[in-house]
PDB file of N, CA, C, O and CB in Angstrom:
ATOM      1  N   UNK A   1      19.483   3.310  -1.237  1.00  0.00           N
ATOM      2  CA  UNK A   1      19.294   4.693  -1.648  1.00  0.00           C
ATOM      3  C   UNK A   1      18.282   4.744  -2.791  1.00  0.00           C
ATOM      4  O   UNK A   1      18.348   3.944  -3.724  1.00  0.00           O
ATOM      5  CB  UNK A   1      20.642   5.335  -2.074  1.00  0.00           C
ATOM      6  N   UNK A   2      17.363   5.674  -2.711  1.00  0.00           N
ATOM      7  CA  UNK A   2      16.327   5.825  -3.726  1.00  0.00           C
ATOM      8  C   UNK A   2      16.896   6.493  -4.971  1.00  0.00           C
ATOM      9  O   UNK A   2      17.790   7.335  -4.886  1.00  0.00           O
ATOM     10  CB  UNK A   2      15.146   6.638  -3.175  1.00  0.00           C
ATOM     11  N   UNK A   3      16.369   6.108  -6.124  1.00  0.00           N
ATOM     12  CA  UNK A   3      16.761   6.750  -7.377  1.00  0.00           C
ATOM     13  C   UNK A   3      16.299   8.199  -7.349  1.00  0.00           C
ATOM     14  O   UNK A   3      15.327   8.536  -6.673  1.00  0.00           O
ATOM     15  CB  UNK A   3      16.165   6.000  -8.608  1.00  0.00           C
ATOM     16  N   UNK A   4      16.996   9.051  -8.083  1.00  0.00           N
ATOM     17  CA  UNK A   4      16.637  10.474  -8.102  1.00  0.00           C
ATOM     18  C   UNK A   4      15.276  10.664  -8.747  1.00  0.00           C
ATOM     19  O   UNK A   4      14.989  10.106  -9.807  1.00  0.00           O
ATOM     20  CB  UNK A   4      17.701  11.299  -8.853  1.00  0.00           C
ATOM     21  N   UNK A   5      14.450  11.453  -8.097  1.00  0.00           N
ATOM     22  CA  UNK A   5      13.128  11.794  -8.613  1.00  0.00           C
ATOM     23  C   UNK A   5      13.269  13.110  -9.364  1.00  0.00           C
ATOM     24  O   UNK A   5      13.772  14.094  -8.822  1.00  0.00           O
ATOM     25  CB  UNK A   5      12.054  11.898  -7.457  1.00  0.00           C
ATOM     26  N   UNK A   6      12.818  13.120 -10.624  1.00  0.00           N
ATOM     27  CA  UNK A   6      12.958  14.325 -11.450  1.00  0.00           C
ATOM     28  C   UNK A   6      11.588  14.878 -11.825  1.00  0.00           C
ATOM     29  O   UNK A   6      10.577  14.178 -11.753  1.00  0.00           O
ATOM     30  CB  UNK A   6      13.775  14.021 -12.723  1.00  0.00           C
ATOM     31  N   UNK A   7      11.575  16.136 -12.222  1.00  0.00           N
ATOM     32  CA  UNK A   7      10.314  16.786 -12.566  1.00  0.00           C
ATOM     33  C   UNK A   7       9.700  16.245 -13.857  1.00  0.00           C
ATOM     34  O   UNK A   7       8.546  16.541 -14.165  1.00  0.00           O
ATOM     35  CB  UNK A   7      10.526  18.273 -12.692  1.00  0.00           C
ATOM     36  N   UNK A   8      10.461  15.459 -14.611  1.00  0.00           N
ATOM     37  CA  UNK A   8       9.930  14.846 -15.829  1.00  0.00           C
ATOM     38  C   UNK A   8       9.111  13.592 -15.527  1.00  0.00           C
ATOM     39  O   UNK A   8       8.310  13.160 -16.357  1.00  0.00           O
ATOM     40  CB  UNK A   8      11.068  14.500 -16.779  1.00  0.00           C
ATOM     41  N   UNK A   9       9.305  13.013 -14.355  1.00  0.00           N
ATOM     42  CA  UNK A   9       8.554  11.813 -13.971  1.00  0.00           C
ATOM     43  C   UNK A   9       7.098  12.186 -13.719  1.00  0.00           C
ATOM     44  O   UNK A   9       6.797  13.296 -13.279  1.00  0.00           O
ATOM     45  CB  UNK A   9       9.175  11.144 -12.708  1.00  0.00           C
ATOM     46  N   UNK A  10       6.195  11.240 -14.003  1.00  0.00           N
ATOM     47  CA  UNK A  10       4.787  11.489 -13.690  1.00  0.00           C
ATOM     48  C   UNK A  10       4.524  11.156 -12.229  1.00  0.00           C
ATOM     49  O   UNK A  10       5.287  10.439 -11.582  1.00  0.00           O
ATOM     50  CB  UNK A  10       3.856  10.659 -14.614  1.00  0.00           C
ATOM     51  N   UNK A  11       3.439  11.693 -11.742  1.00  0.00           N
ATOM     52  CA  UNK A  11       3.025  11.380 -10.373  1.00  0.00           C
ATOM     53  C   UNK A  11       2.847   9.870 -10.225  1.00  0.00           C
ATOM     54  O   UNK A  11       3.284   9.282  -9.235  1.00  0.00           O
ATOM     55  CB  UNK A  11       1.709  12.125 -10.009  1.00  0.00           C
ATOM     56  N   UNK A  12       2.209   9.251 -11.207  1.00  0.00           N
ATOM     57  CA  UNK A  12       1.982   7.803 -11.145  1.00  0.00           C
ATOM     58  C   UNK A  12       3.289   7.015 -11.092  1.00  0.00           C
ATOM     59  O   UNK A  12       3.385   6.027 -10.363  1.00  0.00           O
ATOM     60  CB  UNK A  12       1.163   7.353 -12.345  1.00  0.00           C
ATOM     61  N   UNK A  13       4.294   7.441 -11.856  1.00  0.00           N
ATOM     62  CA  UNK A  13       5.588   6.757 -11.830  1.00  0.00           C
ATOM     63  C   UNK A  13       6.211   6.835 -10.446  1.00  0.00           C
ATOM     64  O   UNK A  13       6.726   5.841  -9.933  1.00  0.00           O
ATOM     65  CB  UNK A  13       6.539   7.361 -12.871  1.00  0.00           C
ATOM     66  N   UNK A  14       6.163   8.006  -9.848  1.00  0.00           N
ATOM     67  CA  UNK A  14       6.751   8.193  -8.520  1.00  0.00           C
ATOM     68  C   UNK A  14       6.008   7.344  -7.493  1.00  0.00           C
ATOM     69  O   UNK A  14       6.632   6.702  -6.648  1.00  0.00           O
ATOM     70  CB  UNK A  14       6.718   9.685  -8.111  1.00  0.00           C
ATOM     71  N   UNK A  15       4.681   7.339  -7.565  1.00  0.00           N
ATOM     72  CA  UNK A  15       3.896   6.545  -6.607  1.00  0.00           C
ATOM     73  C   UNK A  15       4.114   5.053  -6.786  1.00  0.00           C
ATOM     74  O   UNK A  15       4.091   4.307  -5.807  1.00  0.00           O
ATOM     75  CB  UNK A  15       2.418   6.861  -6.750  1.00  0.00           C
ATOM     76  N   UNK A  16       4.323   4.606  -8.014  1.00  0.00           N
ATOM     77  CA  UNK A  16       4.582   3.185  -8.249  1.00  0.00           C
ATOM     78  C   UNK A  16       5.910   2.774  -7.612  1.00  0.00           C
ATOM     79  O   UNK A  16       6.014   1.702  -7.016  1.00  0.00           O
ATOM     80  CB  UNK A  16       4.595   2.877  -9.765  1.00  0.00           C
ATOM     81  N   UNK A  17       6.924   3.632  -7.742  1.00  0.00           N
ATOM     82  CA  UNK A  17       8.237   3.343  -7.170  1.00  0.00           C
ATOM     83  C   UNK A  17       8.265   3.535  -5.654  1.00  0.00           C
ATOM     84  O   UNK A  17       8.887   2.758  -4.930  1.00  0.00           O
ATOM     85  CB  UNK A  17       9.288   4.225  -7.816  1.00  0.00           C
ATOM     86  N   UNK A  18       7.585   4.576  -5.189  1.00  0.00           N
ATOM     87  CA  UNK A  18       7.643   4.968  -3.772  1.00  0.00           C
ATOM     88  C   UNK A  18       6.238   5.294  -3.254  1.00  0.00           C
ATOM     89  O   UNK A  18       5.909   6.470  -3.094  1.00  0.00           O
ATOM     90  CB  UNK A  18       8.586   6.192  -3.579  1.00  0.00           C
ATOM     91  N   UNK A  19       5.413   4.296  -2.993  1.00  0.00           N
ATOM     92  CA  UNK A  19       4.040   4.564  -2.541  1.00  0.00           C
ATOM     93  C   UNK A  19       3.978   5.385  -1.249  1.00  0.00           C
ATOM     94  O   UNK A  19       2.967   6.028  -0.967  1.00  0.00           O
ATOM     95  CB  UNK A  19       3.308   3.256  -2.335  1.00  0.00           C
ATOM     96  N   UNK A  20       5.042   5.362  -0.481  1.00  0.00           N
ATOM     97  CA  UNK A  20       5.065   6.095   0.789  1.00  0.00           C
ATOM     98  C   UNK A  20       5.055   7.613   0.610  1.00  0.00           C
ATOM     99  O   UNK A  20       4.891   8.337   1.592  1.00  0.00           O
ATOM    100  CB  UNK A  20       6.283   5.696   1.585  1.00  0.00           C
ATOM    101  N   UNK A  21       5.227   8.116  -0.616  1.00  0.00           N
ATOM    102  CA  UNK A  21       5.257   9.572  -0.829  1.00  0.00           C
ATOM    103  C   UNK A  21       3.865  10.171  -1.019  1.00  0.00           C
ATOM    104  O   UNK A  21       3.744  11.377  -1.234  1.00  0.00           O
ATOM    105  CB  UNK A  21       6.114   9.899  -2.040  1.00  0.00           C
ATOM    106  N   UNK A  22       2.819   9.361  -0.945  1.00  0.00           N
ATOM    107  CA  UNK A  22       1.453   9.882  -1.115  1.00  0.00           C
ATOM    108  C   UNK A  22       1.193  11.076  -0.205  1.00  0.00           C
ATOM    109  O   UNK A  22       0.575  12.053  -0.628  1.00  0.00           O
ATOM    110  CB  UNK A  22       0.423   8.782  -0.832  1.00  0.00           C
ATOM    111  N   UNK A  23       1.651  11.008   1.014  1.00  0.00           N
ATOM    112  CA  UNK A  23       1.450  12.113   1.954  1.00  0.00           C
ATOM    113  C   UNK A  23       2.118  13.397   1.515  1.00  0.00           C
ATOM    114  O   UNK A  23       1.622  14.483   1.814  1.00  0.00           O
ATOM    115  CB  UNK A  23       1.959  11.732   3.305  1.00  0.00           C
ATOM    116  N   UNK A  24       3.239  13.295   0.808  1.00  0.00           N
ATOM    117  CA  UNK A  24       3.918  14.496   0.308  1.00  0.00           C
ATOM    118  C   UNK A  24       3.016  15.205  -0.699  1.00  0.00           C
ATOM    119  O   UNK A  24       2.867  16.426  -0.649  1.00  0.00           O
ATOM    120  CB  UNK A  24       5.290  14.134  -0.344  1.00  0.00           C
ATOM    121  N   UNK A  25       2.417  14.449  -1.605  1.00  0.00           N
ATOM    122  CA  UNK A  25       1.508  15.064  -2.575  1.00  0.00           C
ATOM    123  C   UNK A  25       0.335  15.724  -1.864  1.00  0.00           C
ATOM    124  O   UNK A  25      -0.094  16.809  -2.255  1.00  0.00           O
ATOM    125  CB  UNK A  25       0.998  14.017  -3.582  1.00  0.00           C
ATOM    126  N   UNK A  26      -0.188  15.082  -0.825  1.00  0.00           N
ATOM    127  CA  UNK A  26      -1.291  15.662  -0.058  1.00  0.00           C
ATOM    128  C   UNK A  26      -0.861  16.952   0.624  1.00  0.00           C
ATOM    129  O   UNK A  26      -1.602  17.935   0.624  1.00  0.00           O
ATOM    130  CB  UNK A  26      -1.804  14.663   0.983  1.00  0.00           C
ATOM    131  N   UNK A  27       0.332  16.952   1.205  1.00  0.00           N
ATOM    132  CA  UNK A  27       0.843  18.146   1.884  1.00  0.00           C
ATOM    133  C   UNK A  27       0.955  19.324   0.930  1.00  0.00           C
ATOM    134  O   UNK A  27       0.683  20.463   1.311  1.00  0.00           O
ATOM    135  CB  UNK A  27       2.203  17.858   2.512  1.00  0.00           C
ATOM    136  N   UNK A  28       1.351  19.058  -0.301  1.00  0.00           N
ATOM    137  CA  UNK A  28       1.520  20.119  -1.294  1.00  0.00           C
ATOM    138  C   UNK A  28       0.214  20.435  -2.039  1.00  0.00           C
ATOM    139  O   UNK A  28       0.205  21.263  -2.950  1.00  0.00           O
ATOM    140  CB  UNK A  28       2.601  19.721  -2.293  1.00  0.00           C
ATOM    141  N   UNK A  29      -0.883  19.778  -1.654  1.00  0.00           N
ATOM    142  CA  UNK A  29      -2.181  20.044  -2.264  1.00  0.00           C
ATOM    143  C   UNK A  29      -2.275  19.615  -3.716  1.00  0.00           C
ATOM    144  O   UNK A  29      -2.955  20.249  -4.522  1.00  0.00           O
ATOM    145  CB  UNK A  29      -2.489  21.492  -2.166  1.00  0.00           C
ATOM    146  N   UNK A  30      -1.583  18.527  -4.041  1.00  0.00           N
ATOM    147  CA  UNK A  30      -1.539  18.068  -5.423  1.00  0.00           C
ATOM    148  C   UNK A  30      -2.488  16.906  -5.653  1.00  0.00           C
ATOM    149  O   UNK A  30      -2.630  16.023  -4.807  1.00  0.00           O
ATOM    150  CB  UNK A  30      -0.126  17.666  -5.801  1.00  0.00           C
ATOM    151  N   UNK A  31      -3.139  16.919  -6.816  1.00  0.00           N
ATOM    152  CA  UNK A  31      -4.066  15.864  -7.208  1.00  0.00           C
ATOM    153  C   UNK A  31      -3.262  14.673  -7.699  1.00  0.00           C
ATOM    154  O   UNK A  31      -2.768  14.670  -8.826  1.00  0.00           O
ATOM    155  CB  UNK A  31      -5.058  16.357  -8.303  1.00  0.00           C
ATOM    156  N   UNK A  32      -3.133  13.667  -6.854  1.00  0.00           N
ATOM    157  CA  UNK A  32      -2.343  12.490  -7.219  1.00  0.00           C
ATOM    158  C   UNK A  32      -3.223  11.354  -7.708  1.00  0.00           C
ATOM    159  O   UNK A  32      -2.722  10.268  -7.996  1.00  0.00           O
ATOM    160  CB  UNK A  32      -1.512  12.023  -6.036  1.00  0.00           C
ATOM    161  N   UNK A  33      -4.511  11.582  -7.805  1.00  0.00           N
ATOM    162  CA  UNK A  33      -5.431  10.548  -8.277  1.00  0.00           C
ATOM    163  C   UNK A  33      -5.761  10.805  -9.743  1.00  0.00           C
ATOM    164  O   UNK A  33      -5.218  10.144 -10.628  1.00  0.00           O
ATOM    165  CB  UNK A  33      -6.729  10.517  -7.415  1.00  0.00           C
ATOM    166  N   UNK A  34      -6.629  11.740  -9.994  1.00  0.00           N
ATOM    167  CA  UNK A  34      -7.052  12.027 -11.368  1.00  0.00           C
ATOM    168  C   UNK A  34      -5.944  12.693 -12.174  1.00  0.00           C
ATOM    169  O   UNK A  34      -5.928  12.597 -13.401  1.00  0.00           O
ATOM    170  CB  UNK A  34      -8.291  12.915 -11.363  1.00  0.00           C
ATOM    171  N   UNK A  35      -5.027  13.361 -11.504  1.00  0.00           N
ATOM    172  CA  UNK A  35      -3.945  14.049 -12.194  1.00  0.00           C
ATOM    173  C   UNK A  35      -2.647  13.270 -12.220  1.00  0.00           C
ATOM    174  O   UNK A  35      -1.588  13.849 -12.462  1.00  0.00           O
ATOM    175  CB  UNK A  35      -3.707  15.367 -11.561  1.00  0.00           C
ATOM    176  N   UNK A  36      -2.701  11.977 -11.977  1.00  0.00           N
ATOM    177  CA  UNK A  36      -1.504  11.167 -11.847  1.00  0.00           C
ATOM    178  C   UNK A  36      -0.671  11.010 -13.104  1.00  0.00           C
ATOM    179  O   UNK A  36       0.506  10.658 -13.021  1.00  0.00           O
ATOM    180  CB  UNK A  36      -1.881   9.851 -11.377  1.00  0.00           C
ATOM    181  N   UNK A  37      -1.252  11.263 -14.262  1.00  0.00           N
ATOM    182  CA  UNK A  37      -0.513  11.112 -15.517  1.00  0.00           C
ATOM    183  C   UNK A  37       0.319  12.347 -15.854  1.00  0.00           C
ATOM    184  O   UNK A  37       1.088  12.329 -16.815  1.00  0.00           O
ATOM    185  CB  UNK A  37      -1.475  10.823 -16.652  1.00  0.00           C
ATOM    186  N   UNK A  38       0.174  13.406 -15.082  1.00  0.00           N
ATOM    187  CA  UNK A  38       0.941  14.635 -15.328  1.00  0.00           C
ATOM    188  C   UNK A  38       2.361  14.481 -14.807  1.00  0.00           C
ATOM    189  O   UNK A  38       2.604  13.777 -13.827  1.00  0.00           O
ATOM    190  CB  UNK A  38       0.258  15.852 -14.663  1.00  0.00           C
ATOM    191  N   UNK A  39       3.296  15.148 -15.477  1.00  0.00           N
ATOM    192  CA  UNK A  39       4.664  15.164 -14.953  1.00  0.00           C
ATOM    193  C   UNK A  39       4.670  15.998 -13.680  1.00  0.00           C
ATOM    194  O   UNK A  39       3.789  16.830 -13.465  1.00  0.00           O
ATOM    195  CB  UNK A  39       5.681  15.736 -16.009  1.00  0.00           C
ATOM    196  N   UNK A  40       5.668  15.767 -12.843  1.00  0.00           N
ATOM    197  CA  UNK A  40       5.763  16.537 -11.593  1.00  0.00           C
ATOM    198  C   UNK A  40       5.876  18.025 -11.886  1.00  0.00           C
ATOM    199  O   UNK A  40       5.280  18.844 -11.186  1.00  0.00           O
ATOM    200  CB  UNK A  40       6.971  16.072 -10.757  1.00  0.00           C
ATOM    201  N   UNK A  41       6.638  18.379 -12.917  1.00  0.00           N
ATOM    202  CA  UNK A  41       6.802  19.796 -13.263  1.00  0.00           C
ATOM    203  C   UNK A  41       5.489  20.444 -13.656  1.00  0.00           C
ATOM    204  O   UNK A  41       5.168  21.537 -13.189  1.00  0.00           O
ATOM    205  CB  UNK A  41       7.799  19.946 -14.394  1.00  0.00           C
ATOM    206  N   UNK A  42       4.730  19.778 -14.510  1.00  0.00           N
ATOM    207  CA  UNK A  42       3.431  20.303 -14.942  1.00  0.00           C
ATOM    208  C   UNK A  42       2.465  20.347 -13.769  1.00  0.00           C
ATOM    209  O   UNK A  42       1.781  21.349 -13.561  1.00  0.00           O
ATOM    210  CB  UNK A  42       2.845  19.446 -16.084  1.00  0.00           C
ATOM    211  N   UNK A  43       2.408  19.265 -13.003  1.00  0.00           N
ATOM    212  CA  UNK A  43       1.482  19.194 -11.876  1.00  0.00           C
ATOM    213  C   UNK A  43       1.778  20.272 -10.838  1.00  0.00           C
ATOM    214  O   UNK A  43       0.861  20.900 -10.310  1.00  0.00           O
ATOM    215  CB  UNK A  43       1.547  17.816 -11.227  1.00  0.00           C
ATOM    216  N   UNK A  44       3.050  20.484 -10.551  1.00  0.00           N
ATOM    217  CA  UNK A  44       3.412  21.515  -9.574  1.00  0.00           C
ATOM    218  C   UNK A  44       2.948  22.884 -10.054  1.00  0.00           C
ATOM    219  O   UNK A  44       2.400  23.667  -9.276  1.00  0.00           O
ATOM    220  CB  UNK A  44       4.938  21.523  -9.327  1.00  0.00           C
ATOM    221  N   UNK A  45       3.165  23.173 -11.330  1.00  0.00           N
ATOM    222  CA  UNK A  45       2.737  24.457 -11.879  1.00  0.00           C
ATOM    223  C   UNK A  45       1.225  24.629 -11.829  1.00  0.00           C
ATOM    224  O   UNK A  45       0.728  25.695 -11.465  1.00  0.00           O
ATOM    225  CB  UNK A  45       3.219  24.598 -13.307  1.00  0.00           C
ATOM    226  N   UNK A  46       0.505  23.590 -12.190  1.00  0.00           N
ATOM    227  CA  UNK A  46      -0.958  23.663 -12.207  1.00  0.00           C
ATOM    228  C   UNK A  46      -1.554  23.705 -10.806  1.00  0.00           C
ATOM    229  O   UNK A  46      -2.586  24.339 -10.586  1.00  0.00           O
ATOM    230  CB  UNK A  46      -1.526  22.483 -12.963  1.00  0.00           C
ATOM    231  N   UNK A  47      -0.911  23.035  -9.866  1.00  0.00           N
ATOM    232  CA  UNK A  47      -1.450  22.959  -8.504  1.00  0.00           C
ATOM    233  C   UNK A  47      -0.841  23.992  -7.556  1.00  0.00           C
ATOM    234  O   UNK A  47      -1.176  24.018  -6.372  1.00  0.00           O
ATOM    235  CB  UNK A  47      -1.223  21.577  -7.946  1.00  0.00           C
ATOM    236  N   UNK A  48       0.053  24.845  -8.071  1.00  0.00           N
ATOM    237  CA  UNK A  48       0.619  25.924  -7.261  1.00  0.00           C
ATOM    238  C   UNK A  48       1.663  25.487  -6.252  1.00  0.00           C
ATOM    239  O   UNK A  48       1.846  26.139  -5.224  1.00  0.00           O
ATOM    240  CB  UNK A  48      -0.464  26.613  -6.547  1.00  0.00           C
ATOM    241  N   UNK A  49       2.350  24.387  -6.536  1.00  0.00           N
ATOM    242  CA  UNK A  49       3.387  23.899  -5.619  1.00  0.00           C
ATOM    243  C   UNK A  49       4.765  24.341  -6.114  1.00  0.00           C
ATOM    244  O   UNK A  49       4.993  24.436  -7.320  1.00  0.00           O
ATOM    245  CB  UNK A  49       3.326  22.347  -5.491  1.00  0.00           C
ATOM    246  N   UNK A  50       5.669  24.608  -5.196  1.00  0.00           N
ATOM    247  CA  UNK A  50       7.051  24.945  -5.538  1.00  0.00           C
ATOM    248  C   UNK A  50       7.763  23.657  -5.940  1.00  0.00           C
ATOM    249  O   UNK A  50       7.926  22.756  -5.118  1.00  0.00           O
ATOM    250  CB  UNK A  50       7.785  25.651  -4.337  1.00  0.00           C
ATOM    251  N   UNK A  51       8.190  23.565  -7.204  1.00  0.00           N
ATOM    252  CA  UNK A  51       8.754  22.320  -7.720  1.00  0.00           C
ATOM    253  C   UNK A  51      10.021  21.913  -6.978  1.00  0.00           C
ATOM    254  O   UNK A  51      10.222  20.728  -6.712  1.00  0.00           O
ATOM    255  CB  UNK A  51       9.050  22.459  -9.200  1.00  0.00           C
ATOM    256  N   UNK A  52      10.864  22.854  -6.644  1.00  0.00           N
ATOM    257  CA  UNK A  52      12.102  22.515  -5.936  1.00  0.00           C
ATOM    258  C   UNK A  52      11.815  21.936  -4.555  1.00  0.00           C
ATOM    259  O   UNK A  52      12.422  20.944  -4.151  1.00  0.00           O
ATOM    260  CB  UNK A  52      12.995  23.751  -5.806  1.00  0.00           C
ATOM    261  N   UNK A  53      10.896  22.554  -3.841  1.00  0.00           N
ATOM    262  CA  UNK A  53      10.537  22.054  -2.507  1.00  0.00           C
ATOM    263  C   UNK A  53       9.839  20.698  -2.611  1.00  0.00           C
ATOM    264  O   UNK A  53      10.062  19.812  -1.785  1.00  0.00           O
ATOM    265  CB  UNK A  53       9.625  23.066  -1.774  1.00  0.00           C
ATOM    266  N   UNK A  54       8.999  20.544  -3.626  1.00  0.00           N
ATOM    267  CA  UNK A  54       8.316  19.270  -3.832  1.00  0.00           C
ATOM    268  C   UNK A  54       9.326  18.154  -4.088  1.00  0.00           C
ATOM    269  O   UNK A  54       9.252  17.094  -3.467  1.00  0.00           O
ATOM    270  CB  UNK A  54       7.326  19.373  -5.005  1.00  0.00           C
ATOM    271  N   UNK A  55      10.267  18.389  -5.000  1.00  0.00           N
ATOM    272  CA  UNK A  55      11.262  17.366  -5.320  1.00  0.00           C
ATOM    273  C   UNK A  55      12.096  17.004  -4.095  1.00  0.00           C
ATOM    274  O   UNK A  55      12.387  15.829  -3.875  1.00  0.00           O
ATOM    275  CB  UNK A  55      12.175  17.846  -6.451  1.00  0.00           C
ATOM    276  N   UNK A  56      12.481  17.992  -3.299  1.00  0.00           N
ATOM    277  CA  UNK A  56      13.251  17.727  -2.081  1.00  0.00           C
ATOM    278  C   UNK A  56      12.451  16.866  -1.108  1.00  0.00           C
ATOM    279  O   UNK A  56      12.979  15.912  -0.537  1.00  0.00           O
ATOM    280  CB  UNK A  56      13.660  19.048  -1.405  1.00  0.00           C
ATOM    281  N   UNK A  57      11.175  17.204  -0.920  1.00  0.00           N
ATOM    282  CA  UNK A  57      10.333  16.461   0.017  1.00  0.00           C
ATOM    283  C   UNK A  57      10.098  15.032  -0.474  1.00  0.00           C
ATOM    284  O   UNK A  57      10.127  14.090   0.318  1.00  0.00           O
ATOM    285  CB  UNK A  57       8.988  17.181   0.214  1.00  0.00           C
ATOM    286  N   UNK A  58       9.866  14.871  -1.774  1.00  0.00           N
ATOM    287  CA  UNK A  58       9.679  13.527  -2.323  1.00  0.00           C
ATOM    288  C   UNK A  58      10.935  12.694  -2.147  1.00  0.00           C
ATOM    289  O   UNK A  58      10.862  11.534  -1.742  1.00  0.00           O
ATOM    290  CB  UNK A  58       9.298  13.596  -3.803  1.00  0.00           C
ATOM    291  N   UNK A  59      12.086  13.278  -2.448  1.00  0.00           N
ATOM    292  CA  UNK A  59      13.350  12.546  -2.358  1.00  0.00           C
ATOM    293  C   UNK A  59      13.644  12.148  -0.913  1.00  0.00           C
ATOM    294  O   UNK A  59      14.050  11.016  -0.648  1.00  0.00           O
ATOM    295  CB  UNK A  59      14.506  13.394  -2.921  1.00  0.00           C
ATOM    296  N   UNK A  60      13.438  13.081   0.021  1.00  0.00           N
ATOM    297  CA  UNK A  60      13.665  12.796   1.449  1.00  0.00           C
ATOM    298  C   UNK A  60      12.791  11.631   1.916  1.00  0.00           C
ATOM    299  O   UNK A  60      13.258  10.715   2.593  1.00  0.00           O
ATOM    300  CB  UNK A  60      13.374  14.054   2.307  1.00  0.00           C
ATOM    301  N   UNK A  61      11.527  11.688   1.542  1.00  0.00           N
ATOM    302  CA  UNK A  61      10.592  10.648   1.981  1.00  0.00           C
ATOM    303  C   UNK A  61      10.929   9.307   1.344  1.00  0.00           C
ATOM    304  O   UNK A  61      10.891   8.275   2.015  1.00  0.00           O
ATOM    305  CB  UNK A  61       9.151  11.043   1.640  1.00  0.00           C
ATOM    306  N   UNK A  62      11.257   9.313   0.067  1.00  0.00           N
ATOM    307  CA  UNK A  62      11.613   8.066  -0.623  1.00  0.00           C
ATOM    308  C   UNK A  62      12.866   7.449  -0.007  1.00  0.00           C
ATOM    309  O   UNK A  62      12.928   6.235   0.187  1.00  0.00           O
ATOM    310  CB  UNK A  62      11.833   8.321  -2.129  1.00  0.00           C
ATOM    311  N   UNK A  63      13.859   8.276   0.299  1.00  0.00           N
ATOM    312  CA  UNK A  63      15.117   7.764   0.864  1.00  0.00           C
ATOM    313  C   UNK A  63      14.939   7.285   2.293  1.00  0.00           C
ATOM    314  O   UNK A  63      15.602   6.339   2.718  1.00  0.00           O
ATOM    315  CB  UNK A  63      16.195   8.839   0.816  1.00  0.00           C
ATOM    316  N   UNK A  64      14.052   7.929   3.038  1.00  0.00           N
ATOM    317  CA  UNK A  64      13.822   7.526   4.430  1.00  0.00           C
ATOM    318  C   UNK A  64      13.197   6.147   4.503  1.00  0.00           C
ATOM    319  O   UNK A  64      13.386   5.432   5.487  1.00  0.00           O
ATOM    320  CB  UNK A  64      12.927   8.542   5.143  1.00  0.00           C
ATOM    321  N   UNK A  65      12.463   5.768   3.486  1.00  0.00           N
ATOM    322  CA  UNK A  65      11.783   4.478   3.482  1.00  0.00           C
ATOM    323  C   UNK A  65      12.514   3.417   2.662  1.00  0.00           C
ATOM    324  O   UNK A  65      12.083   2.265   2.611  1.00  0.00           O
ATOM    325  CB  UNK A  65      10.387   4.646   2.953  1.00  0.00           C
ATOM    326  N   UNK A  66      13.613   3.800   2.024  1.00  0.00           N
ATOM    327  CA  UNK A  66      14.338   2.860   1.152  1.00  0.00           C
ATOM    328  C   UNK A  66      15.074   1.804   1.956  1.00  0.00           C
ATOM    329  O   UNK A  66      15.732   0.938   1.380  1.00  0.00           O
ATOM    330  CB  UNK A  66      15.328   3.611   0.265  1.00  0.00           C
TER     331      UNK A  66
END
């Protein structure tokens, strides 16, 4: 089981733990390269993504590959 992904984690932290979630960031139109140091909460707000839906999608994908 994957550890819980929270909005305080940075994009880079999530990708380091679960590289398979890269597609989730792409689906949500989030900059996971140059913006990787941002927390998920900040990044979602800046990139116009729904944080709750993003966290659910990241968690689902991380757990599916765990």
